[in-house]
Each structure stands twice: as structure tokens, then as C-alpha cells.
PDB file as gemmi writes it, atoms N, CA and C in Angstrom:
CRYST1    1.000    1.000    1.000  90.00  90.00  90.00 P 1                      
ATOM      1  N   MET A   1     107.283  81.717 113.227  1.00  0.00           N  
ATOM      2  CA  MET A   1     106.893  81.839 114.618  1.00  0.00           C  
ATOM      3  C   MET A   1     105.844  80.779 114.974  1.00  0.00           C  
ATOM      4  N   ILE A   2     104.839  80.637 114.125  1.00  0.00           N  
ATOM      5  CA  ILE A   2     103.802  79.645 114.412  1.00  0.00           C  
ATOM      6  C   ILE A   2     104.398  78.245 114.422  1.00  0.00           C  
ATOM      7  N   LYS A   3     105.361  78.007 113.543  1.00  0.00           N  
ATOM      8  CA  LYS A   3     105.994  76.691 113.503  1.00  0.00           C  
ATOM      9  C   LYS A   3     106.664  76.378 114.843  1.00  0.00           C  
ATOM     10  N   LYS A   4     107.333  77.381 115.435  1.00  0.00           N  
ATOM     11  CA  LYS A   4     107.979  77.179 116.732  1.00  0.00           C  
ATOM     12  C   LYS A   4     106.934  76.921 117.814  1.00  0.00           C  
ATOM     13  N   ILE A   5     105.842  77.677 117.789  1.00  0.00           N  
ATOM     14  CA  ILE A   5     104.770  77.470 118.776  1.00  0.00           C  
ATOM     15  C   ILE A   5     104.188  76.071 118.618  1.00  0.00           C  
ATOM     16  N   ALA A   6     103.973  75.673 117.357  1.00  0.00           N  
ATOM     17  CA  ALA A   6     103.420  74.340 117.104  1.00  0.00           C  
ATOM     18  C   ALA A   6     104.353  73.258 117.630  1.00  0.00           C  
ATOM     19  N   TRP A   7     105.636  73.402 117.359  1.00  0.00           N  
ATOM     20  CA  TRP A   7     106.598  72.399 117.797  1.00  0.00           C  
ATOM     21  C   TRP A   7     106.676  72.352 119.324  1.00  0.00           C  
ATOM     22  N   ASP A   8     106.718  73.519 119.964  1.00  0.00           N  
ATOM     23  CA  ASP A   8     106.773  73.552 121.428  1.00  0.00           C  
ATOM     24  C   ASP A   8     105.514  72.933 122.045  1.00  0.00           C  
ATOM     25  N   THR A   9     104.367  73.213 121.450  1.00  0.00           N  
ATOM     26  CA  THR A   9     103.110  72.637 121.945  1.00  0.00           C  
ATOM     27  C   THR A   9     103.149  71.120 121.827  1.00  0.00           C  
ATOM     28  N   PHE A  10     103.629  70.640 120.692  1.00  0.00           N  
ATOM     29  CA  PHE A  10     103.722  69.193 120.495  1.00  0.00           C  
ATOM     30  C   PHE A  10     104.680  68.565 121.505  1.00  0.00           C  
ATOM     31  N   LYS A  11     105.826  69.206 121.728  1.00  0.00           N  
ATOM     32  CA  LYS A  11     106.793  68.659 122.683  1.00  0.00           C  
ATOM     33  C   LYS A  11     106.215  68.611 124.092  1.00  0.00           C  
ATOM     34  N   ASN A  12     105.465  69.640 124.476  1.00  0.00           N  
ATOM     35  CA  ASN A  12     104.930  69.707 125.835  1.00  0.00           C  
ATOM     36  C   ASN A  12     103.723  68.807 126.045  1.00  0.00           C  
ATOM     37  N   THR A  13     102.885  68.666 125.025  1.00  0.00           N  
ATOM     38  CA  THR A  13     101.643  67.917 125.205  1.00  0.00           C  
ATOM     39  C   THR A  13     101.675  66.535 124.567  1.00  0.00           C  
ATOM     40  N   GLY A  14     102.496  66.368 123.546  1.00  0.00           N  
ATOM     41  CA  GLY A  14     102.511  65.110 122.813  1.00  0.00           C  
ATOM     42  C   GLY A  14     101.311  64.973 121.895  1.00  0.00           C  
ATOM     43  N   ASP A  15     100.544  66.047 121.745  1.00  0.00           N  
ATOM     44  CA  ASP A  15      99.333  66.023 120.918  1.00  0.00           C  
ATOM     45  C   ASP A  15      99.680  66.438 119.499  1.00  0.00           C  
ATOM     46  N   ILE A  16      99.738  65.475 118.608  1.00  0.00           N  
ATOM     47  CA  ILE A  16     100.082  65.748 117.211  1.00  0.00           C  
ATOM     48  C   ILE A  16      99.012  66.598 116.537  1.00  0.00           C  
ATOM     49  N   ASN A  17      97.771  66.510 116.996  1.00  0.00           N  
ATOM     50  CA  ASN A  17      96.696  67.296 116.387  1.00  0.00           C  
ATOM     51  C   ASN A  17      96.925  68.794 116.581  1.00  0.00           C  
ATOM     52  N   ALA A  18      97.413  69.196 117.728  1.00  0.00           N  
ATOM     53  CA  ALA A  18      97.707  70.613 117.966  1.00  0.00           C  
ATOM     54  C   ALA A  18      98.787  71.084 117.005  1.00  0.00           C  
ATOM     55  N   PHE A  19      99.808  70.263 116.815  1.00  0.00           N  
ATOM     56  CA  PHE A  19     100.877  70.598 115.882  1.00  0.00           C  
ATOM     57  C   PHE A  19     100.329  70.746 114.468  1.00  0.00           C  
ATOM     58  N   LEU A  20      99.522  69.794 114.035  1.00  0.00           N  
ATOM     59  CA  LEU A  20      98.983  69.824 112.678  1.00  0.00           C  
ATOM     60  C   LEU A  20      98.044  71.010 112.463  1.00  0.00           C  
ATOM     61  N   GLU A  21      97.240  71.331 113.452  1.00  0.00           N  
ATOM     62  CA  GLU A  21      96.330  72.471 113.327  1.00  0.00           C  
ATOM     63  C   GLU A  21      97.101  73.781 113.201  1.00  0.00           C  
ATOM     64  N   LEU A  22      98.134  73.938 114.004  1.00  0.00           N  
ATOM     65  CA  LEU A  22      98.930  75.155 113.926  1.00  0.00           C  
ATOM     66  C   LEU A  22      99.685  75.237 112.604  1.00  0.00           C  
ATOM     67  N   LYS A  23     100.135  74.106 112.078  1.00  0.00           N  
ATOM     68  CA  LYS A  23     100.780  74.088 110.765  1.00  0.00           C  
ATOM     69  C   LYS A  23      99.786  74.505 109.685  1.00  0.00           C  
ATOM     70  N   GLN A  24      98.529  74.093 109.801  1.00  0.00           N  
ATOM     71  CA  GLN A  24      97.513  74.507 108.839  1.00  0.00           C  
ATOM     72  C   GLN A  24      97.315  76.021 108.880  1.00  0.00           C  
ATOM     73  N   ILE A  25      97.330  76.588 110.064  1.00  0.00           N  
ATOM     74  CA  ILE A  25      97.198  78.046 110.199  1.00  0.00           C  
ATOM     75  C   ILE A  25      98.374  78.738 109.507  1.00  0.00           C  
ATOM     76  N   GLU A  26      99.558  78.188 109.684  1.00  0.00           N  
ATOM     77  CA  GLU A  26     100.734  78.754 109.033  1.00  0.00           C  
ATOM     78  C   GLU A  26     100.582  78.715 107.512  1.00  0.00           C  
ATOM     79  N   ASP A  27     100.090  77.616 106.982  1.00  0.00           N  
ATOM     80  CA  ASP A  27      99.879  77.493 105.543  1.00  0.00           C  
ATOM     81  C   ASP A  27      98.829  78.484 105.041  1.00  0.00           C  
ATOM     82  N   ILE A  28      97.776  78.685 105.811  1.00  0.00           N  
ATOM     83  CA  ILE A  28      96.729  79.646 105.438  1.00  0.00           C  
ATOM     84  C   ILE A  28      97.317  81.053 105.386  1.00  0.00           C  
ATOM     85  N   GLU A  29      98.132  81.399 106.370  1.00  0.00           N  
ATOM     86  CA  GLU A  29      98.762  82.718 106.383  1.00  0.00           C  
ATOM     87  C   GLU A  29      99.647  82.918 105.151  1.00  0.00           C  
ATOM     88  N   LYS A  30     100.409  81.891 104.790  1.00  0.00           N  
ATOM     89  CA  LYS A  30     101.265  81.982 103.609  1.00  0.00           C  
ATOM     90  C   LYS A  30     100.424  82.193 102.351  1.00  0.00           C  
ATOM     91  N   ASN A  31      99.294  81.482 102.256  1.00  0.00           N  
ATOM     92  CA  ASN A  31      98.418  81.641 101.096  1.00  0.00           C  
ATOM     93  C   ASN A  31      97.830  83.045 101.023  1.00  0.00           C  
ATOM     94  N   ILE A  32      97.457  83.601 102.154  1.00  0.00           N  
ATOM     95  CA  ILE A  32      96.902  84.961 102.189  1.00  0.00           C  
ATOM     96  C   ILE A  32      97.946  85.960 101.695  1.00  0.00           C  
ATOM     97  N   ILE A  33      99.160  85.828 102.169  1.00  0.00           N  
ATOM     98  CA  ILE A  33     100.233  86.738 101.753  1.00  0.00           C  
ATOM     99  C   ILE A  33     100.498  86.602 100.263  1.00  0.00           C  
ATOM    100  N   THR A  34     100.556  85.369  99.773  1.00  0.00           N  
ATOM    101  CA  THR A  34     100.799  85.139  98.352  1.00  0.00           C  
ATOM    102  C   THR A  34      99.677  85.729  97.511  1.00  0.00           C  
ATOM    103  N   ASN A  35      98.436  85.531  97.931  1.00  0.00           N  
ATOM    104  CA  ASN A  35      97.301  86.069  97.186  1.00  0.00           C  
ATOM    105  C   ASN A  35      97.310  87.591  97.173  1.00  0.00           C  
ATOM    106  N   LYS A  36      97.682  88.212  98.292  1.00  0.00           N  
ATOM    107  CA  LYS A  36      97.770  89.675  98.350  1.00  0.00           C  
ATOM    108  C   LYS A  36      98.826  90.183  97.379  1.00  0.00           C  
ATOM    109  N   GLU A  37      99.969  89.509  97.353  1.00  0.00           N  
ATOM    110  CA  GLU A  37     101.047  89.924  96.462  1.00  0.00           C  
ATOM    111  C   GLU A  37     100.620  89.796  95.002  1.00  0.00           C  
ATOM    112  N   LYS A  38      99.936  88.711  94.658  1.00  0.00           N  
ATOM    113  CA  LYS A  38      99.456  88.528  93.287  1.00  0.00           C  
ATOM    114  C   LYS A  38      98.436  89.595  92.925  1.00  0.00           C  
ATOM    115  N   ASP A  39      97.549  89.916  93.859  1.00  0.00           N  
ATOM    116  CA  ASP A  39      96.526  90.927  93.619  1.00  0.00           C  
ATOM    117  C   ASP A  39      97.167  92.290  93.371  1.00  0.00           C  
ATOM    118  N   ILE A  40      98.184  92.618  94.150  1.00  0.00           N  
ATOM    119  CA  ILE A  40      98.868  93.903  93.973  1.00  0.00           C  
ATOM    120  C   ILE A  40      99.577  93.937  92.626  1.00  0.00           C  
ATOM    121  N   GLU A  41     100.190  92.824  92.221  1.00  0.00           N  
ATOM    122  CA  GLU A  41     100.867  92.775  90.929  1.00  0.00           C  
ATOM    123  C   GLU A  41      99.875  92.976  89.785  1.00  0.00           C  
ATOM    124  N   GLU A  42      98.706  92.380  89.908  1.00  0.00           N  
ATOM    125  CA  GLU A  42      97.721  92.446  88.833  1.00  0.00           C  
ATOM    126  C   GLU A  42      96.947  93.755  88.822  1.00  0.00           C  
ATOM    127  N   ASN A  43      96.615  94.283  89.987  1.00  0.00           N  
ATOM    128  CA  ASN A  43      95.709  95.422  90.063  1.00  0.00           C  
ATOM    129  C   ASN A  43      96.322  96.690  90.635  1.00  0.00           C  
ATOM    130  N   GLY A  44      97.526  96.644  91.092  1.00  0.00           N  
ATOM    131  CA  GLY A  44      98.132  97.802  91.733  1.00  0.00           C  
ATOM    132  C   GLY A  44      97.691  97.899  93.178  1.00  0.00           C  
ATOM    133  N   LYS A  45      98.241  98.868  93.866  1.00  0.00           N  
ATOM    134  CA  LYS A  45      97.895  99.058  95.276  1.00  0.00           C  
ATOM    135  C   LYS A  45      96.502  99.662  95.391  1.00  0.00           C  
ATOM    136  N   PRO A  46      95.744  99.285  96.413  1.00  0.00           N  
ATOM    137  CA  PRO A  46      94.410  99.853  96.599  1.00  0.00           C  
ATOM    138  C   PRO A  46      94.428 101.374  96.736  1.00  0.00           C  
ATOM    139  N   GLU A  47      95.490 101.916  97.334  1.00  0.00           N  
ATOM    140  CA  GLU A  47      95.568 103.363  97.512  1.00  0.00           C  
ATOM    141  C   GLU A  47      95.603 104.077  96.158  1.00  0.00           C  
ATOM    142  N   ASP A  48      96.244 103.458  95.163  1.00  0.00           N  
ATOM    143  CA  ASP A  48      96.333 104.065  93.846  1.00  0.00           C  
ATOM    144  C   ASP A  48      94.961 104.232  93.211  1.00  0.00           C  
ATOM    145  N   LYS A  49      94.100 103.263  93.431  1.00  0.00           N  
ATOM    146  CA  LYS A  49      92.743 103.344  92.885  1.00  0.00           C  
ATOM    147  C   LYS A  49      91.972 104.511  93.485  1.00  0.00           C  
ATOM    148  N   TRP A  50      92.113 104.715  94.801  1.00  0.00           N  
ATOM    149  CA  TRP A  50      91.397 105.814  95.457  1.00  0.00           C  
ATOM    150  C   TRP A  50      91.899 107.159  94.945  1.00  0.00           C  
ATOM    151  N   ASN A  51      93.183 107.273  94.770  1.00  0.00           N  
ATOM    152  CA  ASN A  51      93.747 108.546  94.317  1.00  0.00           C  
ATOM    153  C   ASN A  51      93.336 108.876  92.887  1.00  0.00           C  
ATOM    154  N   ASN A  52      93.115 107.875  92.072  1.00  0.00           N  
ATOM    155  CA  ASN A  52      92.778 108.100  90.668  1.00  0.00           C  
ATOM    156  C   ASN A  52      91.296 108.380  90.452  1.00  0.00           C  
ATOM    157  N   THR A  53      90.457 108.174  91.446  1.00  0.00           N  
ATOM    158  CA  THR A  53      89.030 108.374  91.241  1.00  0.00           C  
ATOM    159  C   THR A  53      88.588 109.819  91.410  1.00  0.00           C  
ATOM    160  N   PHE A  54      89.444 110.659  91.984  1.00  0.00           N  
ATOM    161  CA  PHE A  54      89.039 112.041  92.232  1.00  0.00           C  
ATOM    162  C   PHE A  54      89.721 112.993  91.288  1.00  0.00           C  
TER     163      PHE A  54                                                      
END                                                                             
């Protein structure tokens, strides 16, 4: 979705910086998702930890 917004913004404004900034946001989002998935694989779901403490 962000890629489409970035491309449309670039087409309408001709500003490559807007396109590049939005692409960076897309990359950050992908990294966050990947890191969350790795964390869940290594440590389990956060809900499991709460249930096991009581």
C-alpha cells in the first residue's frame, strides 16, 4: 500500500524525495514485522508468559 502511495505521490509531484522517504517507511515496517516474528519464534507469544506467571 505504501509503495502505491509513494508511486502516486511521485507521479503527481515529480518529487523523488517523497518517493524515497515513503519507501524507507515501507522498509522500516517490514523490519518491524520481521523482528516481531523472530521474537515470537525465540520467546513465544507475550500472552503465554503472562499466563505462566500465575
